[in-house]
C-alpha positions in Angstrom: -71.9 -36.7 -62.8 -73.2 -37.2 -59.3 -75.2 -40.4 -58.5 -77.8 -41.0 -55.9 -77.9 -44.5 -54.4 -81.1 -46.2 -53.3 -80.9 -48.9 -50.6 -80.2 -52.4 -51.9 -81.2 -55.6 -50.3 -78.6 -58.3 -50.0 -80.9 -61.3 -50.2 -80.8 -63.3 -53.5 -83.4 -62.1 -56.0 -86.4 -64.4 -56.6 -87.3 -65.8 -60.0 -88.1 -62.5 -61.9 -91.0 -64.2 -63.7 -92.8 -64.5 -60.4 -93.0 -60.7 -60.0 -94.8 -60.0 -63.3 -97.8 -58.5 -61.4 -96.6 -58.6 -57.8 -97.6 -55.8 -55.4 -94.2 -56.2 -53.7 -91.2 -55.3 -56.0 -88.3 -57.8 -56.1 -84.8 -56.8 -55.1 -83.0 -54.4 -57.5 -81.1 -55.9 -60.4 -77.3 -56.5 -59.9 -74.9 -53.7 -60.9 -72.3 -55.4 -63.0 -70.6 -55.3 -66.4 -73.4 -56.7 -68.6 -72.7 -60.1 -70.0 -73.8 -59.2 -73.5 -73.8 -61.6 -76.4 -73.7 -61.2 -80.2 -77.1 -60.0 -81.5 -76.4 -58.8 -85.0 -73.8 -59.3 -87.7 -72.7 -56.7 -90.2 -72.5 -58.9 -93.3 -70.8 -57.6 -96.5 -70.4 -59.7 -99.5 -71.3 -62.9 -97.6 -68.6 -62.2 -94.9 -69.2 -61.1 -91.4 -67.4 -57.8 -91.3 -68.5 -56.7 -87.8 -70.5 -57.9 -84.8 -72.9 -55.9 -82.6 -73.2 -57.3 -79.0 -76.2 -56.6 -76.8 -79.0 -58.2 -74.9 -82.6 -59.1 -75.9 -85.6 -60.4 -74.1 -88.9 -61.6 -75.5 -91.9 -62.2 -73.2 -94.9 -64.4 -73.8 -98.4 -62.9 -73.0 -98.3 -64.6 -69.6 -94.9 -63.0 -68.8 -92.8 -66.1 -69.3 -89.5 -65.6 -71.1 -89.8 -66.9 -74.7 -86.3 -65.9 -75.7 -83.3 -64.3 -74.1 -79.9 -63.4 -75.4 -77.1 -61.7 -73.4 -77.7 -60.3 -69.9 -81.4 -59.4 -69.3 -81.1 -59.2 -65.5 -78.2 -56.8 -65.0 -79.0 -53.2 -64.1 -79.1 -50.9 -67.2 -80.3 -47.4 -67.9 -83.3 -47.5 -70.2 -82.9 -43.9 -71.1 -86.0 -42.5 -73.0 -87.5 -46.0 -73.3 -88.7 -45.4 -69.8 -90.8 -42.3 -70.7 -94.1 -44.2 -71.0 -93.7 -45.3 -67.4 -92.9 -41.7 -66.3 -96.0 -40.5 -68.1 -98.1 -43.1 -66.3 -96.7 -41.8 -63.0 -97.7 -38.3 -63.9 -101.2 -39.3 -64.8 -101.5 -41.2 -61.4 -100.4 -37.9 -59.8 -103.3 -36.0 -61.5 -101.9 -34.9 -64.8 -105.1 -34.4 -67.0 -103.6 -34.7 -70.4 -104.8 -37.1 -73.2 -104.3 -37.5 -76.9 -101.5 -35.6 -78.7 -100.3 -33.8 -75.6 -100.1 -36.9 -73.5 -98.2 -38.6 -76.3 -95.8 -35.6 -76.3 -95.4 -36.0 -72.5 -93.9 -39.5 -73.3 -91.9 -38.3 -76.3 -88.4 -38.0 -77.5 -89.6 -35.6 -80.2 -87.9 -34.4 -83.3 -88.3 -30.7 -82.6 -90.9 -30.1 -85.3 -93.1 -27.1 -85.0 -96.0 -29.3 -83.8 -93.8 -30.6 -81.0 -92.8 -27.1 -79.9 -96.4 -25.9 -80.1 -97.6 -28.8 -78.0 -94.9 -28.2 -75.3 -95.9 -24.5 -75.2 -99.6 -25.6 -74.8 -98.8 -27.8 -71.8 -96.9 -25.0 -70.2 -99.7 -22.6 -70.9 -102.2 -25.0 -69.2 -99.9 -24.9 -66.2 -99.6 -21.1 -66.3 -95.9 -21.3 -67.1 -93.5 -20.4 -69.9 -90.4 -21.9 -71.4 -88.3 -20.0 -68.8 -89.6 -22.5 -66.2 -88.2 -25.5 -68.0 -85.0 -27.0 -66.4 -84.0 -29.4 -69.3 -80.8 -28.5 -71.1 -81.0 -26.2 -74.2 -80.5 -28.1 -77.5 -81.1 -28.0 -81.2 -83.9 -30.1 -82.7 -83.2 -33.8 -82.9 -84.3 -34.3 -86.5 -81.4 -33.4 -88.8 -83.5 -31.7 -91.4 -85.3 -29.7 -88.8 -82.0 -28.9 -87.1 -80.4 -27.7 -90.4 -83.4 -25.4 -91.0 -83.2 -24.1 -87.5 -79.5 -23.3 -87.7 -80.0 -21.8 -91.2 -82.5 -19.4 -89.7 -79.9 -18.4 -87.1 -81.9 -19.8 -84.2 -80.0 -20.9 -81.1 -80.4 -24.0 -78.9 -83.4 -23.8 -76.7 -85.1 -25.8 -73.9 -88.3 -26.0 -76.0 -86.4 -27.6 -79.0 -84.7 -30.2 -76.8 -86.2 -33.6 -77.4 -87.5 -34.1 -73.9 -89.3 -30.7 -73.5 -92.7 -32.4 -73.7 -91.9 -34.6 -70.7 -90.5 -31.6 -68.8 -93.5 -29.4 -69.5 -95.7 -32.3 -68.2 -93.6 -32.6 -65.1 -94.0 -28.9 -64.4 -97.8 -29.1 -65.0 -98.0 -32.1 -62.6 -96.1 -30.1 -60.0 -98.4 -27.1 -60.3 -101.5 -29.3 -59.9 -100.0 -30.8 -56.7 -98.7 -27.6 -55.2 -95.1 -28.9 -55.4 -92.1 -26.6 -55.9 -91.0 -25.9 -59.4 -87.4 -24.8 -59.3 -86.1 -28.2 -58.0 -88.5 -30.5 -59.8 -85.5 -32.5 -61.2 -84.1 -33.3 -57.8 -84.4 -37.0 -57.1 -85.7 -36.2 -53.7 -88.6 -34.0 -55.1 -92.1 -35.4 -54.5 -92.6 -35.7 -58.3 -89.4 -37.8 -58.8 -90.2 -39.9 -55.7 -93.7 -40.6 -57.2 -92.1 -41.5 -60.5 -89.6 -43.8 -58.8 -92.5 -45.6 -57.1 -94.3 -46.3 -60.3 -91.1 -47.4 -62.0 -90.8 -50.0 -59.3 -94.5 -50.9 -59.5 -94.5 -51.5 -63.2 -91.1 -53.1 -63.6 -91.7 -55.4 -60.6 -88.3 -54.6 -59.1 -86.7 -51.9 -57.0 -84.5 -49.4 -58.7 -80.8 -50.3 -58.5 -79.4 -46.7 -58.9 -80.5 -43.2 -59.7 -78.3 -40.9 -61.8 -79.0 -38.0 -64.3 -80.3 -38.4 -67.8 -79.0 -36.3 -70.7 -81.9 -33.9 -70.3 -81.3 -33.4 -66.6 -84.1 -35.6 -65.2 -83.4 -38.5 -62.8 -82.6 -41.7 -64.6 -83.5 -45.0 -63.0 -81.4 -48.2 -63.4 -83.6 -51.3 -63.9 -83.1 -54.6 -65.8 -84.0 -55.1 -69.4 -86.4 -57.8 -68.2 -88.1 -55.3 -65.9 -88.4 -52.8 -68.8 -90.2 -55.4 -70.9 -92.5 -56.2 -68.0 -93.4 -52.6 -67.6 -94.3 -52.2 -71.3 -96.5 -55.3 -71.0 -98.3 -53.9 -67.9 -99.0 -50.7 -69.8 -100.5 -52.4 -73.0 -102.6 -54.9 -71.0 -104.1 -52.3 -68.6 -107.8 -51.8 -68.2 -109.2 -49.1 -70.5 -109.3 -45.7 -68.9 -106.5 -46.4 -66.5 -103.4 -44.2 -66.6 -101.5 -47.1 -68.3 -104.1 -47.5 -71.0 -104.3 -43.8 -71.6 -100.6 -43.6 -72.2 -100.7 -46.6 -74.6 -103.7 -45.2 -76.5 -102.1 -41.7 -76.8 -98.8 -43.0 -78.1 -100.3 -45.4 -80.5 -102.8 -42.9 -81.9 -100.3 -40.1 -82.1 -97.1 -41.9 -82.9 -95.5 -38.9 -84.6 -96.0 -36.7 -81.5 -94.1 -39.4 -79.5 -91.3 -39.2 -81.9 -91.5 -37.4 -85.3 -92.0 -37.6 -89.0 -89.8 -40.3 -90.5 -88.7 -41.8 -87.2 -88.5 -45.6 -87.1 -90.4 -46.0 -83.8 -93.4 -44.1 -85.3 -93.3 -46.2 -88.4 -93.1 -49.4 -86.3 -96.3 -48.5 -84.4 -98.1 -47.7 -87.6 -97.0 -51.0 -89.2 -97.9 -53.3 -86.3 -101.5 -52.9 -85.1 -101.8 -52.2 -81.4 -98.1 -52.0 -80.8 -96.6 -49.6 -78.3 -93.0 -48.9 -78.9 -90.4 -46.5 -77.5 -86.7 -46.1 -78.2 -84.0 -44.7 -76.0 -80.4 -43.4 -76.6 -77.6 -45.9 -76.4 -79.4 -48.6 -78.4 -82.4 -49.2 -76.2 -85.8 -50.3 -77.6 -88.9 -51.6 -75.9 -92.2 -52.7 -77.4 -95.4 -54.5 -76.3 -98.6 -55.8 -77.9 -102.1 -55.7 -76.4 -101.9 -59.4 -75.6 -99.0 -58.7 -73.2 -96.2 -60.1 -75.3 -93.2 -57.7 -75.1 -89.6 -57.2 -76.2 -86.7 -55.2 -74.9 -83.4 -54.6 -76.6 -80.1 -53.1 -75.6 -77.3 -52.7 -78.1 -74.0 -52.6 -76.3 -72.4 -50.0 -78.5 -75.5 -47.9 -78.8 -75.8 -48.3 -82.6 -79.2 -47.6 -84.1 -78.3 -49.6 -87.2 -78.4 -52.7 -85.0 -81.3 -51.6 -82.7 -83.9 -51.5 -85.5 -83.4 -54.9 -87.2 -82.8 -56.6 -83.8 -86.0 -55.2 -82.4 -87.9 -56.3 -85.5 -86.5 -59.8 -85.2 -87.5 -59.9 -81.5 -91.0 -58.8 -82.4 -91.2 -61.6 -85.0 -90.2 -64.0 -82.2 -93.0 -62.4 -80.1 -95.6 -63.4 -82.7 -95.7 -60.4 -85.0 -96.2 -61.4 -88.7 -92.8 -61.0 -90.4 -94.5 -59.4 -93.4 -95.3 -56.4 -91.2 -91.7 -56.0 -90.3 -90.0 -56.1 -93.7 -89.2 -52.3 -93.8 -87.3 -52.7 -90.5 -84.8 -55.3 -91.7 -82.0 -52.8 -91.6 -80.3 -50.3 -93.9 -78.4 -52.0 -96.8 -74.6 -51.7 -96.8 -73.3 -50.1 -100.0 -70.3 -50.9 -102.1 -69.7 -48.6 -105.0 -73.2 -47.2 -104.5 -74.8 -50.6 -104.7 -76.2 -52.8 -102.0 -73.7 -55.5 -101.0 -75.0 -56.6 -97.6 -76.7 -55.4 -94.4 -76.9 -55.7 -90.6 -78.7 -58.9 -89.8 -79.8 -60.3 -86.5 -77.9 -63.4 -85.4 -79.5 -66.8 -86.4 -80.6 -67.5 -82.8 -82.8 -64.4 -83.1 -83.8 -64.3 -86.8 -86.8 -66.5 -87.4 -86.7 -66.2 -91.2 -83.1 -67.0 -92.3 -82.1 -65.0 -95.3 -81.5 -66.8 -98.6 -78.4 -64.7 -99.1 -76.4 -62.2 -97.1 -75.7 -60.1 -100.2 
């Protein structure tokens, strides 16, 4: 996989808290092996059977760090957790979407018919078709939808791939600006340059490196801390701004930003005003209207740790624990009966369990 480097300053980075709303991005995060820490225990029958490592940051409404575990300042790839920022960039470039279609533009969708229909609609608004998409063909992300798709003898398609809404919106943005279409995924394309600028604006730091995401779009390396800052910027934006429009669309149409039965949609429904987005390889970001925010990276990419760790981080951010009970993690079974579960480490879990099972 080819990688495209962006210039890096050599001066020491300033205190990242000072760039929460700075007009001048700080230096890029360092590229190093992340200094992850234990964030979740797999507990079976009262014994820690396994340990998930990762990093977690919780921000107060004023941008101060309330809690951090692991390495929140190292460069990491946020994967699809960066899609709300990419959607903000497209709105700033003139994309006129709102509501369900804007939520889809920031989606990692499940490949349900409503997602495919929405992506087709965006392409129609642009005067384009599925043939103009440059994301990789794939089967639907949701396993039930995928099995049905295969059972019908349908082949992988660009429309079914979980990033097709984002790609359709990218093409629409290009059409509106008179930008070329065939190379819209090139990091040097005006669209991708505009997105990189907004990534740096909202995260408060320069991008450390640019590579290629799974769907073929440029992927920007930022810090976990910067990702949380960007989410806070989006949820605290003035109504009517591109940031606020993205937050409103995703919160009001959570299933379009993910899918039926997806944990990220359930999380937004459970916590009033919450904006949440997941990403491959165990990434989760979420922010509340007051500006409190969390970002999570599970080192081994395990979703079974991402969900309960994110829920614990949200509790530390001030979300009432009763709203988060369904996100405590899937039980571990022994002989078909629950004998334990994945639990956040005590440093993260604000409500210690009475028993580990």
